[in-house]
N, C-alpha and C positions, 0 to 999 in steps of 0.2 A: 874789616872795612876800612880801618885806618890806610891799611896797605892799597887798598881797591882805589880809595880817594887819593892817594899818593900818586898812584898810576895814570890816574885820570888828569890829575894837574900836571903831570910831568908830559903828558901827550899833549895837553893845551898849550903849555907852553913850547913844546917843539913845533908844533903846528904855527903857533903864533910869530915863532922866531923864522920858521921859512917865509910865512907872508912878509914880514917886515924886509927880510933881505932879498925878496924876489927881484929881478932884476930885468932889463932888456937885451934882445939878442938883436943886433944890428947888422946890415951888410948891403951888399950890391951883387947882382945877377947879371952877367956879361954873356954875350953871345958870340963865340969864334967862328968865323966864316960868313960866307955871303948867304943868307937867305934866298929862297926862290921868290920871284917877282909875285906881288897879288894879283888874282884874277878879278877880272870885272864879274858883277852878278847880273847878266845880261837878262835873265827872267824877269829880275825885280823890275829893271828900267822900262821892260817891255811890257809889263803889267798896266792895263789901262787906268787903274786906280793907284797902286802902290809907286808906280812911275813918275805920278805927279808930285810926289813928295821928296823928288831929288832933282835938282838942276843938271847935275851931272852925274854918269855912271857910277853907282857904287860900287866899291871892291871889297874883297876880303880882307881881314885884317889878322890874318894868321900869325904875324911877325910884326912887333913895333920895337923897333931898335932905333937907339940914339947914334950919333955920331961916333961915339966910344964904343959901340956894342953892345950899350946899356939894354939890357932885354925887359920889357914891360909883361905883364900878365903871366908870370911865373908864379906857383905855389911854392912856398917854403914853409915847412912845418916839421916840428918834432916827429922823428920815426919812432914807433914802438910806445908812445905814450897813448893809452885808451882809458875809457871808463872814468874820465876827468871831465865830460862835457858839461857845460853850464849853459848849455843851447835854451833850454824852457826859460832861462830867466835873459836872454841875451836880446838885443834889439834886432827886430826883423830886417832880415836883408830885401833889398827891393831890385826886383828885376822889370825894367820895362819895356814894353813893345812900341817902338817909334819909327815911323818911317818904313814900315814893314822890317824892321830888324830889331833883336834883342840888342839891349842896352844896360849893363855891361855882359858882354859875351863868355867873359870868364869870371867866376865867382868862387868863393869857398864859404863855407858855413859849418857850424858845428852840426852834430847829430840832436835833432830834439827842436832846432832852431826854425824859426816861422821864415820862409820865404813868401814875400808878397808879389805877386805877378799883377803888373798894371798893362792896360790896354790905353795908350794915349792916340790911338789911330781912329779914324773913323770909319774902320772896316773890321769885319769878323774876324778875330784868330782863334786857334786853340791850341791850348798847351799840352803837349803831349810829351811826358817823361818816359824815358828808356832806361830805366835802372837795371844793373847786371849783378849786384849783389845781394845775396840773402837777406832778408827783412826789409828791403826797399821796395815799395810797391809801385807799380807802372800807373800812371794816371794821365786820362785823357779828357780835358773838360774845355768846352767852347767857351770864349769870352768877347761878347758884344761890345759894341762902343759904348763906352761911358758907364760900363758895368762895374759893379764893386770888384774890388781886388781879389784875385785867388790867392789863398794861403796853403802852402804846401808844406811840408816837413818829412826828413828821412831820418829813419833809426838805426841806420848801418853806415859805416864808413865806405865811402866810395870815390874814385878818382874820376874827374871829368864825366860826370854824369850827366847824358844828354838831355837838353831840352830842345824839341823842335815844334814847329807848327806845319801840319798837314795841309792848311788852306794854302799856306806859302812856303814850298818845300825848300825855300833858300835859307830859311829863316832858323839859325841854331844859336844855343849856349849850353855851356857845360860848367857844370856846377862840381866841386869836390867837397865832400863832406868828411868832416874830421871829428874824430870821438874826443877832442880836447879844445881849449882855446887858443892853443899854442900853435898858431900859424899866421900867414901874412901873404899878400898878393902884390909883386912889386909893381911900382909906378912906372911912368913913362922913364923916369932917370934911372930904373935898374934897381932902386933901393927900397928895403923891407926892414920893419920892426916888427918883431914878435914881444909882446909886452908882458911882462910880469911873470916870468919864468922863475920857478924856484930853483934855488942853487945845487948844483950837482953836475953829473956828466949826461950827454944826451949825443944821440945821432941826428942830425939835422939833415934835410933831403929838399933838394929843389927839383921841382917838376916843371916842365913846360909841354903842353898837349902834342906839339909839333915837333919841336927839337929835342924833347928828354922826357916823354910820358913814364918812364921807368923810373927816373930821379937819378939826381948826382948826391952823393951821401958826403958829410964831412962830422968829424968828431969833435966836440967842443965841451968846454966845461964852463957853467955858469957860476959865475961868484957874485957877492954883493955889488960889484961895479960893472957887472952884466958880462958881454960876450960879443966878439965879433965872428962872422962868417961870411967870406966872399966865394962866390959860386962861376965857375966858368962852365958852361955848356958848349960842347961843340958839335957843331954840325957834321953828322957822318956822310 
C-alpha cells in the first residue's frame, strides 16, 4: 500500500512539474514566391440579394501575404500528439455567415470542441459539412435569418474539413480538427503562438490550404523558456 501511494505521489509530482514548466512555441510563417492573383466572386455580386451587401465585387482570399512574405491563415501544430484534446471544456469557436461569406474562412479547433455557426445575414443559408475522416459525420442544416446558432463538433482529427452553403455555392470555410490544444493559426503578420506546451522534443508542422496542404515539418525542443520555430513555405 505504501509503495502504491508513493508511486501515485511521484506521478502527481511529475505531472505538476510538467505543467509548471510548460512554455510557448512562437514563430513566423513566410511564403516564398508570388501567389496567384485572387479571383472575383462574380456570382456573389450578381446575386440579387447577396450582391447588395457589397459595394465592390468581392474576391477570394486564398493568400493573405504581407510585404515581407508574412503568411496568414497557416495552421501550425504539433505533429503526432493525439489523445490530449481538452475540446469538451474549450471555449466554442465562432464562424459567422455575413455578406454571404463565411468569416473566418480558415479555422482550427480541437476534437470535441463546439463550433457555433451564426447567420448574421437576412437570408437563408445552409451549413453543409463534408468531412473525409472516419468518425466525422456529414451535416447539412438549414439556418434561417436571426435563428439560433448551430452547434457542430467533430470527434476525429482532420485537416481542412470543408464547410459550404448549397444555397450560395461560392461560400466555403475550412476547419482543421486537432486532437490536442497544441496548435495555432497565423495572423496577418505571419506570427503564431502555441501555448503551454510541456517540455520535450516535438515535430511541428505548418500547413496552408493552398500553398502547402501536406505541411512543412521542423524538429524542436521545448524547454522551460519555450522554443521558436520559423517556417518558409515555398510555392511550387
